[in-house]
C-alpha positions in Angstrom: 26.3 18.4 -24.8 23.7 18.4 -22.1 22.0 21.8 -22.8 18.6 19.9 -22.7 19.2 19.6 -18.9 19.2 23.3 -18.6 15.7 23.5 -19.8 14.6 21.6 -16.7 13.5 23.9 -13.8 15.2 22.2 -10.8 13.9 23.1 -7.4 16.0 24.6 -4.7 17.4 21.1 -3.9 18.3 20.4 -7.6 15.4 18.0 -8.0 12.4 17.7 -10.3 9.4 15.4 -9.8 9.2 12.5 -12.2 6.1 10.5 -12.9 6.3 6.9 -14.2 3.5 5.9 -16.4 2.8 2.5 -17.9 3.2 2.8 -21.6 0.6 0.3 -22.5 -2.2 0.9 -20.0 -1.5 4.6 -19.2 -1.8 4.0 -15.5 0.4 6.1 -13.2 2.7 3.8 -11.5 4.6 6.1 -9.2 6.2 9.5 -8.7 9.7 10.0 -7.5 12.5 12.6 -7.7 15.4 13.1 -10.2 18.4 15.3 -10.1 20.5 16.1 -13.1 22.7 12.9 -12.7 19.8 10.6 -12.3 18.0 12.1 -15.4 21.2 11.9 -17.4 21.7 8.2 -16.5 18.0 7.4 -17.2 18.4 8.7 -20.7 21.8 7.0 -21.2 20.6 3.6 -19.8 17.1 3.7 -21.1 16.0 2.6 -17.6 14.6 4.8 -14.7 17.2 6.1 -12.2 15.8 8.3 -9.5 17.2 10.2 -6.6 16.3 9.1 -3.1 15.6 12.1 -0.9 15.6 9.9 2.3 18.8 8.0 1.4 20.4 11.0 -0.3 21.7 8.9 -3.2 20.8 7.7 -6.7 18.4 4.8 -6.9 18.3 2.7 -10.0 14.6 1.5 -10.0 14.6 -2.4 -9.5 18.2 -2.5 -8.2 17.0 -4.7 -5.3 13.7 -5.9 -6.5 14.4 -6.6 -10.1 11.4 -4.6 -11.2 13.2 -2.1 -13.5 11.5 0.4 -15.6 12.4 0.4 -19.2 12.1 4.0 -20.7 10.1 4.4 -23.8 9.5 8.1 -23.9 10.2 11.0 -21.6 8.4 14.4 -21.7 8.9 17.7 -19.9 5.8 19.8 -19.0 5.2 23.3 -20.3 6.6 25.0 -17.3 9.7 22.7 -17.4 9.2 21.6 -13.7 7.8 18.2 -14.1 8.8 15.0 -16.0 6.6 12.2 -17.3 8.1 8.9 -18.4 6.4 6.3 -20.3 7.8 3.1 -19.1 7.6 -0.6 -19.4 7.4 -1.9 -15.9 9.3 -5.2 -15.7 7.6 -7.8 -13.6 4.4 -5.7 -13.4 5.2 -4.3 -10.0 6.3 -0.7 -9.3 5.5 -0.4 -5.7 7.6 -1.7 -2.7 4.4 -2.9 -1.2 4.2 -5.5 -4.1 1.5 -3.8 -6.0 1.4 -2.7 -9.7 1.1 1.0 -8.7 2.1 3.1 -5.7 -1.3 4.7 -6.1 -3.4 1.8 -4.6 -5.5 3.7 -2.2 -8.7 5.4 -3.3 -10.7 8.1 -1.2 -14.1 6.6 -0.5 -16.7 7.5 2.1 -14.3 9.9 4.0 -11.4 7.5 4.2 -8.6 5.9 2.1 -9.4 2.4 0.9 -6.8 0.0 -0.4 -8.3 -1.1 -3.8 -5.4 -2.9 -5.6 -4.2 -6.3 -4.7 -0.8 -7.2 -3.5 0.7 -9.2 -6.5 3.7 -10.4 -4.6 4.6 -10.3 -1.0 7.2 -7.7 -0.3 9.2 -10.1 1.8 9.6 -12.4 -1.1 10.8 -9.5 -3.2 13.3 -8.0 -0.9 14.4 -10.8 1.5 15.1 -13.4 -1.3 
C-alpha cells in the first residue's frame, strides 16, 4: 500500500519541504511543500504536485503556466524530513517571475542582487 509515506517525517501541519532540482544541470529550481496527497499524486502522475500553504490547496506545478515538472527521481533525506526531486522542467521556467529558478538573487556586497534574467514576462505566462 502506501507504507512508504509513513517513512516521511511530516511536520505538525502534515507537510514536508520538497526541493525541485533540474535533472540535467543540477540547478535547484525551487522549494515548495508537499502533504501526503500531493506526494502520492506526484508519484502517480510522474509530475510535481505541491501543497500551497497560502491557498490551502493542492497545486499541480504548471497548471496555469504550462511549465510542468516531469519527475525523474525522488529521494528522501536521512532524517526523513526533506524530499529532493530530480525533474525535467518543461519550458525551462520554474519561477512565477519568468525565470529558470526561484533562486535568482545572490548576496553580494551586503545586498541581494538579481543575477538571472527573466526568460518570459510573467504577464505573458499568466494572462494569456
